[in-house]
C-alpha positions in Angstrom: 3.5 55.7 8.9 6.1 57.8 7.1 9.0 55.6 8.1 7.1 52.5 7.0 6.5 54.0 3.6 10.2 55.0 3.4 11.3 51.4 4.3 8.9 50.0 1.7 10.4 52.3 -0.9 13.9 51.3 0.0 13.1 47.7 -0.2 11.6 48.1 -3.7 14.7 50.0 -4.8 17.0 47.3 -3.4 14.9 44.6 -5.2 15.0 46.5 -8.5 18.8 47.0 -8.2 19.3 43.3 -7.5 17.2 42.4 -10.5 18.7 45.0 -12.8 20.5 43.6 -15.8 24.3 44.3 -16.1 25.4 45.2 -19.6 28.2 42.9 -20.6 30.3 42.4 -23.7 31.0 39.1 -25.6 34.5 39.0 -24.2 33.1 38.5 -20.7 31.7 35.2 -21.9 35.3 34.0 -22.4 37.4 32.8 -19.5 40.0 35.4 -18.6 42.9 33.3 -19.9 41.3 33.1 -23.4 40.3 36.8 -23.8 43.7 37.7 -25.3 43.9 34.5 -27.4 40.4 34.1 -28.9 39.4 36.7 -31.5 35.8 37.5 -32.0 35.2 38.3 -35.6 34.0 41.8 -36.3 30.4 42.3 -37.1 29.4 42.3 -40.8 27.0 45.1 -41.7 27.6 45.0 -45.5 25.7 41.9 -46.5 27.4 41.9 -49.9 30.6 40.8 -48.2 29.1 37.5 -47.0 30.1 35.7 -50.2 33.7 36.7 -49.7 33.7 35.6 -46.1 32.4 32.2 -47.1 35.5 31.6 -49.2 37.9 32.9 -46.5 36.4 31.0 -43.5 35.4 27.7 -45.1 32.4 25.5 -44.6 29.7 27.4 -42.7 28.4 24.2 -41.2 31.5 23.4 -39.1 31.6 25.1 -35.7 35.0 26.4 -34.7 35.0 25.0 -31.2 31.8 23.2 -30.1 32.9 22.6 -26.5 34.7 25.8 -25.6 35.4 26.7 -21.9 32.8 29.0 -20.2 32.8 31.4 -17.3 31.0 29.6 -14.4 30.8 32.8 -12.3 28.2 34.2 -14.8 25.7 31.5 -13.8 22.5 33.2 -12.5 23.6 36.8 -13.1 21.1 39.2 -14.7 22.8 40.4 -17.9 22.1 42.5 -21.0 24.0 41.4 -24.1 23.8 42.8 -27.7 23.9 40.4 -30.7 22.3 38.9 -33.7 19.5 36.3 -33.9 19.8 32.9 -35.6 16.3 31.3 -35.5 15.8 27.8 -34.1 12.0 27.8 -34.4 9.3 29.9 -36.1 5.8 30.3 -34.7 2.6 30.2 -36.7 2.6 34.0 -36.4 5.9 34.0 -38.3 7.9 35.1 -35.2 11.0 33.7 -33.6 10.8 33.0 -29.9 13.7 30.4 -29.6 17.1 31.3 -31.1 20.8 31.4 -30.9 22.3 34.8 -30.0 25.6 35.4 -31.7 28.1 38.3 -31.7 28.1 39.0 -35.5 25.7 38.8 -38.4 25.7 35.6 -40.5 27.2 33.3 -37.8 25.9 29.8 -38.1 24.4 30.4 -41.5 26.8 32.3 -43.8 30.1 31.8 -41.9 31.2 29.0 -39.5 29.6 29.3 -36.1 31.7 30.9 -33.4 33.0 28.8 -30.4 30.2 27.6 -28.1 31.3 30.2 -25.4 30.3 32.9 -27.9 26.7 31.5 -28.5 23.7 31.9 -26.1 20.6 29.8 -26.5 17.6 32.1 -25.9 13.9 31.6 -25.3 12.2 35.0 -25.3 9.1 36.3 -23.6 7.9 37.8 -26.9 8.4 37.0 -30.6 10.7 38.7 -33.0 9.2 39.2 -36.5 11.1 37.5 -39.3 11.5 40.7 -41.2 13.5 42.2 -38.2 16.1 39.4 -38.0 18.7 41.4 -39.9 19.1 43.9 -37.1 20.9 43.5 -33.8 19.0 43.1 -30.5 19.6 43.6 -26.8 18.8 40.4 -24.9 18.5 40.6 -21.1 17.7 38.0 -18.4 19.3 35.5 -16.1 22.1 33.8 -17.9 22.8 30.1 -17.2 26.0 28.3 -17.9 24.5 25.4 -19.7 25.5 23.6 -22.9 22.9 23.2 -25.6 23.3 21.4 -28.9 21.4 22.1 -32.1 21.8 21.3 -35.7 23.3 24.7 -36.4 25.7 25.0 -33.4 26.4 24.3 -29.8 25.8 27.0 -27.2 27.6 27.3 -23.9 25.1 29.6 -22.3 21.3 29.9 -22.0 18.8 32.6 -21.2 15.1 31.7 -20.6 12.3 34.3 -20.5 14.6 36.8 -22.1 13.6 40.4 -22.7 14.3 41.4 -26.3 14.6 45.0 -27.6 16.1 46.5 -30.7 19.8 47.6 -30.5 20.0 51.2 -31.4 23.5 52.5 -32.4 
């Protein structure tokens, strides 16, 4: 009986480890040969600077690279990635459950969208209240290498049934 219980416990731990999300950075969404070449803009925390960025970066509606190369080896991995939410749909309860995850605040709205390999299309398991959209979030789940087009920007990756939690820094 004791060895059976031990075996069950070990199987549960192995399953949990296999399903555990690996924390990754935005650079890991870039193919290795692009990591040195493609610069990810730094996050903007001072919202008063957004007007200056508009003038520097140009038309916020034009995506930098809508069909950027992706990392096929990421497909199916359980990952955890921090970022900002750009809503695609708002529920009747005034929550966002479908959105683009981007590496910096204002992407796709105030400044041009980043390349598609720096955007993740997300469908979450729970809604994010509209009033909370100005803060960063951790998104975790199985990432898929899959292109998605929207009016705001194209995404090179997708996470369905994502877990969402506030990013605390």
